[in-house]
VEXDREN-2710 file (C-alpha; in Angstrom, 1 decimal):
% VEXDREN-2710
k/r/px/py/pz
1/MET/9.4/15.6/-10.8
2/THR/6.7/14.5/-8.4
3/ASP/3.7/12.2/-9.1
4/TYR/1.4/13.7/-6.5
5/ILE/1.3/16.7/-4.1
6/ALA/-0.2/16.0/-0.6
7/ARG/-1.7/19.1/1.0
8/ARG/-1.7/20.0/4.7
9/ILE/-4.9/20.2/6.8
10/ALA/-5.4/21.7/10.2
11/GLU/-8.0/19.3/11.7
12/PRO/-7.9/15.5/12.1
13/ILE/-10.1/13.3/9.9
14/GLU/-12.6/10.9/11.4
15/ILE/-11.9/7.6/9.8
16/ASP/-15.1/5.9/8.7
17/GLY/-14.6/5.0/5.1
18/ASN/-16.7/7.9/3.8
19/ILE/-14.9/9.9/1.1
20/GLU/-17.9/12.2/0.6
21/LYS/-16.8/14.3/3.6
22/PRO/-15.9/17.9/2.7
23/VAL/-12.2/17.3/3.6
24/TRP/-11.9/14.7/0.8
25/LYS/-14.2/16.6/-1.6
26/ASN/-11.7/19.5/-1.3
27/ALA/-8.7/17.3/-1.7
28/THR/-6.9/16.8/-5.0
29/TRP/-7.7/13.4/-6.4
30/SER/-5.1/11.6/-8.5
31/ARG/-5.5/10.7/-12.1
32/ARG/-7.0/7.3/-12.9
33/PHE/-4.6/4.5/-12.0
34/VAL/-2.8/2.8/-14.9
35/ASP/-1.7/-0.8/-15.5
36/MET/1.3/-1.3/-13.2
37/ALA/3.4/-3.1/-15.8
38/THR/2.5/-1.4/-19.1
39/GLY/1.2/2.1/-18.2
40/GLY/-2.0/1.4/-20.2
41/PRO/-5.5/2.2/-18.9
42/GLY/-6.4/0.5/-15.6
43/LEU/-9.1/-2.2/-15.8
44/TYR/-11.4/-0.2/-13.4
45/GLU/-11.3/3.4/-12.3
46/THR/-9.1/3.7/-9.2
47/ARG/-8.0/7.0/-7.7
48/THR/-6.3/8.2/-4.5
49/ALA/-6.0/11.4/-2.4
50/ILE/-3.4/12.1/0.3
51/LEU/-3.6/14.7/3.0
52/TRP/-1.5/15.3/6.1
53/ALA/-1.7/17.1/9.4
54/ASP/0.8/17.5/12.3
55/THR/-0.2/14.2/13.8
56/HIS/-1.2/11.9/10.9
57/LEU/-0.8/10.9/7.3
58/TYR/-4.2/10.4/5.6
59/ILE/-4.8/8.4/2.5
60/ALA/-8.1/7.7/0.7
61/PHE/-9.0/5.5/-2.3
62/TRP/-12.0/5.1/-4.6
63/ALA/-12.2/1.7/-6.4
64/GLU/-14.8/1.1/-9.0
65/GLU/-15.9/-2.5/-8.8
66/PRO/-19.2/-3.9/-10.2
67/PHE/-19.2/-7.0/-7.9
68/VAL/-17.5/-6.1/-4.6
69/GLU/-16.1/-9.2/-2.9
70/ALA/-14.0/-9.8/0.1
71/ARG/-13.9/-13.3/1.7
72/LEU/-10.8/-13.1/3.8
73/ALA/-11.7/-11.9/7.3
74/GLU/-8.7/-12.9/9.5
75/ARG/-6.1/-10.2/10.1
76/ASP/-2.9/-10.7/8.1
77/SER/-4.6/-13.1/5.8
78/LEU/-2.9/-13.1/2.3
79/ILE/-5.1/-10.3/1.2
80/PHE/-3.4/-10.0/-2.2
81/LEU/-5.0/-13.4/-3.1
82/GLU/-8.2/-11.4/-3.7
83/ASN/-9.2/-7.8/-4.6
84/ASP/-7.4/-5.2/-2.5
85/LEU/-6.0/-1.7/-2.2
86/GLU/-2.4/-1.3/-1.2
87/VAL/0.0/1.3/0.2
88/PHE/3.8/0.8/0.5
89/ILE/6.0/3.5/2.1
90/ASP/9.7/3.6/1.4
91/GLY/12.3/4.3/4.1
92/GLY/15.5/3.8/2.2
93/ASP/16.8/0.7/4.0
94/CYS/13.3/-0.5/4.8
95/TYR/9.8/-0.2/3.7
96/TYR/6.2/-0.9/4.9
97/GLU/3.4/-2.7/3.2
98/LEU/-0.3/-2.3/3.9
99/GLU/-3.1/-4.2/2.1
100/VAL/-6.8/-3.8/2.8
101/ASN/-9.8/-5.6/1.2
102/ALA/-13.4/-4.5/1.0
103/ALA/-14.2/-6.2/4.3
104/ASN/-11.6/-3.9/6.0
105/THR/-9.3/-6.9/6.7
106/ILE/-5.7/-5.7/6.8
107/TYR/-2.4/-7.3/6.0
108/GLU/0.9/-5.7/7.1
109/VAL/4.6/-6.4/6.5
110/PHE/7.7/-4.5/7.5
111/PHE/10.7/-5.1/5.2
112/VAL/14.3/-4.4/5.9
113/TRP/17.0/-4.9/3.3
114/ARG/19.3/-7.6/4.5
115/ASP/22.4/-5.5/3.7
116/ALA/21.1/-2.9/6.2
117/TYR/20.2/-5.2/9.0
118/ARG/23.0/-5.4/11.6
119/LYS/23.1/-7.0/15.1
120/GLY/22.8/-4.1/17.5
121/GLY/21.8/-1.8/14.7
122/LYS/18.7/0.5/14.5
123/PHE/16.6/-2.4/13.0
124/ASP/17.6/-4.9/15.7
125/LEU/14.4/-4.4/17.7
126/PRO/11.9/-6.7/19.5
127/GLN/9.2/-6.1/16.8
128/LEU/11.8/-6.9/14.1
129/ASP/13.1/-10.2/15.4
130/VAL/14.7/-12.3/12.7
131/HIS/14.2/-15.4/14.9
132/ASP/10.4/-14.9/15.1
133/PRO/8.5/-17.7/13.3
134/LYS/6.7/-14.9/11.4
135/SER/9.9/-13.5/9.9
136/TYR/11.1/-14.6/6.5
137/THR/13.6/-13.8/3.8
138/PHE/12.1/-12.4/0.6
139/GLY/13.5/-11.8/-2.8
140/GLY/10.6/-10.0/-4.5
141/ASN/7.8/-11.1/-6.7
142/PHE/10.2/-13.2/-8.8
143/ASP/11.9/-14.9/-5.9
144/ARG/12.6/-18.6/-6.3
145/SER/12.6/-18.5/-10.1
146/GLY/15.5/-19.3/-12.4
147/THR/18.8/-17.5/-11.8
148/SER/17.0/-15.2/-9.3
149/PHE/16.2/-18.2/-7.0
150/TRP/18.0/-16.9/-3.9
151/ARG/18.3/-13.2/-4.3
152/GLY/15.3/-12.1/-6.5
153/THR/15.7/-9.6/-9.2
154/HIS/16.4/-6.4/-7.2
155/PRO/20.0/-5.2/-7.2
156/ARG/20.0/-5.1/-3.4
157/GLY/19.0/-8.7/-3.2
158/THR/16.9/-10.1/-0.4
159/ARG/15.2/-8.4/2.5
160/TRP/13.8/-9.5/5.8
161/ALA/10.0/-9.7/5.8
162/PHE/8.5/-9.2/9.3
163/THR/4.9/-10.5/8.8
164/GLY/4.1/-10.2/12.5
165/PHE/4.6/-6.4/12.5
166/ASP/1.7/-4.1/13.4
167/LEU/2.0/-0.4/12.8
168/PRO/1.1/1.4/16.1
169/GLY/-2.0/3.6/15.8
170/LEU/-3.0/2.5/12.3
171/LYS/-6.7/3.1/11.5
172/THR/-8.5/1.9/8.4
173/ALA/-12.2/2.0/7.4
174/VAL/-14.1/0.8/4.3
175/LYS/-17.5/1.9/2.8
176/VAL/-19.1/-0.3/0.1
177/ASP/-21.4/1.4/-2.4
178/GLY/-23.3/-1.8/-3.2
179/THR/-23.7/-5.2/-1.5
180/LEU/-20.6/-7.0/-0.4
181/ASN/-20.3/-10.6/-1.6
182/ASP/-23.7/-10.5/-3.4
183/ASN/-23.3/-10.7/-7.2
184/SER/-27.0/-10.7/-7.9
185/ASP/-26.8/-6.9/-8.4
186/VAL/-24.2/-4.5/-9.8
187/ASP/-22.2/-2.4/-7.3
188/ARG/-20.5/1.0/-7.9
189/GLY/-17.4/0.1/-5.9
190/TRP/-15.8/0.8/-2.5
191/SER/-13.8/3.5/-0.7
192/LEU/-11.0/3.2/1.8
193/GLU/-9.7/5.7/4.4
194/ILE/-6.3/5.2/6.2
195/ALA/-4.8/7.2/9.0
196/ILE/-1.2/6.6/10.1
197/PRO/0.4/8.5/13.0
198/TRP/3.6/10.2/12.0
199/GLU/5.3/9.0/15.2
200/SER/4.8/5.4/13.9
201/LEU/6.9/6.1/10.8
202/ALA/10.1/6.9/12.7
203/LEU/12.1/4.0/11.1
204/LEU/10.8/4.9/7.7
205/ALA/11.7/8.6/8.1
206/ALA/15.4/7.8/7.6
207/GLY/16.4/11.1/9.2
208/ARG/13.6/13.2/7.7
209/SER/11.5/15.3/9.9
210/LEU/8.1/14.1/11.3
211/PRO/5.8/15.5/10.3
212/PRO/7.4/16.3/7.0
213/THR/8.8/19.7/6.2
214/PRO/6.9/21.3/3.3
215/GLY/8.8/20.3/0.1
216/ASP/9.8/16.9/1.4
217/ILE/9.3/13.9/-1.0
218/TRP/8.5/10.4/0.1
219/LYS/8.2/7.5/-2.2
220/MET/5.0/5.4/-2.0
221/PHE/3.3/2.6/-3.9
222/LEU/-0.4/3.3/-4.3
223/GLY/-2.0/0.5/-6.0
224/ARG/-4.7/-2.1/-6.5
225/PHE/-4.9/-5.8/-7.4
226/GLN/-8.1/-7.2/-9.0
227/LYS/-9.0/-10.9/-9.1
228/LEU/-10.2/-11.7/-12.6
229/MET/-12.0/-14.8/-13.8
230/VAL/-12.0/-15.6/-17.6
231/ALA/-13.7/-18.7/-18.9
232/GLY/-13.9/-20.1/-15.4
233/LYS/-10.2/-19.7/-14.7
234/GLU/-8.5/-17.2/-12.5
235/VAL/-6.1/-14.9/-14.4
236/GLU/-2.6/-15.0/-12.9
237/PRO/-1.0/-12.7/-12.0
238/HIS/-3.9/-10.6/-10.9
239/PRO/-4.3/-7.4/-12.9
240/ALA/-2.4/-4.7/-11.0
241/MET/-3.2/-1.0/-11.2
242/ALA/-1.1/1.8/-9.7
243/LEU/-0.7/5.6/-9.6
244/ASN/2.2/5.2/-12.0
245/SER/3.7/2.3/-14.0
246/HIS/6.6/0.2/-12.8
247/GLY/7.5/-1.3/-16.1
248/VAL/7.4/-4.7/-14.5
249/ASP/4.7/-6.8/-12.7
250/ASP/6.4/-6.4/-9.3
251/THR/5.3/-4.1/-6.4
252/HIS/8.5/-4.5/-4.5
253/GLN/10.5/-2.1/-6.6
254/PRO/10.9/1.1/-4.4
255/ASP/12.8/2.9/-7.1
256/ALA/9.7/2.8/-9.3
257/TRP/7.2/4.0/-6.7
258/SER/5.4/7.3/-6.9
259/LYS/7.0/10.4/-5.6
260/VAL/4.7/12.2/-3.1
261/ARG/5.6/15.8/-2.2
262/PHE/4.2/17.3/1.0
263/GLU/3.1/20.9/0.8
264/GLN/1.1/23.4/2.7
END
């Protein structure tokens, strides 16, 4: 069973944040996102569409938001601390995380499961240097808590988190339907376009063909986090919405991610 079917296109897409272009109008948009933990209705309408060509993977989002805000402007800021849209791509022994806010500020991390990282192995690369100051060990969203203090809650344990990683050729663009950081009026929301060169996903392909062969299935997290203030206090954790429910409030569970099948 798959959660979404990505269709092939012949021509490249200009990445400008505009999802009103015919190519996206003709795409199949997902169902409304659900609460990531419970599977109940998402707080705001959020949908995604995925297309692919010989050269690139294309992902678009629409996010309803009455007061569009994005204050973080420095690349690789902790974007999850405010409203964002997120894509994770699973590569078996590794996975990639991308977060984007409504100011088009991006945050990227490349993760490698520690049981798969070997000296001289395929992940022992200059851009994945465990001695780099921007490299950390990570146990998941429940790391450093109770009996999961060191290993987190995932059966595979910890992973290396390379926060200095930049995916080559990545392009993102945002379009706000409203006024960014101005809550004197009510906005409709914002859209996001993403283009990723297939050649940049070689480590994540895990032996699969690039571009995919029709019928191939890749696991991805397609989600959204929404900062919510109630009675002057910030709700923690931030409400999370995703294409499908994980059953837990943890994005770092590749086994629970959506199954995306690539077709003609």
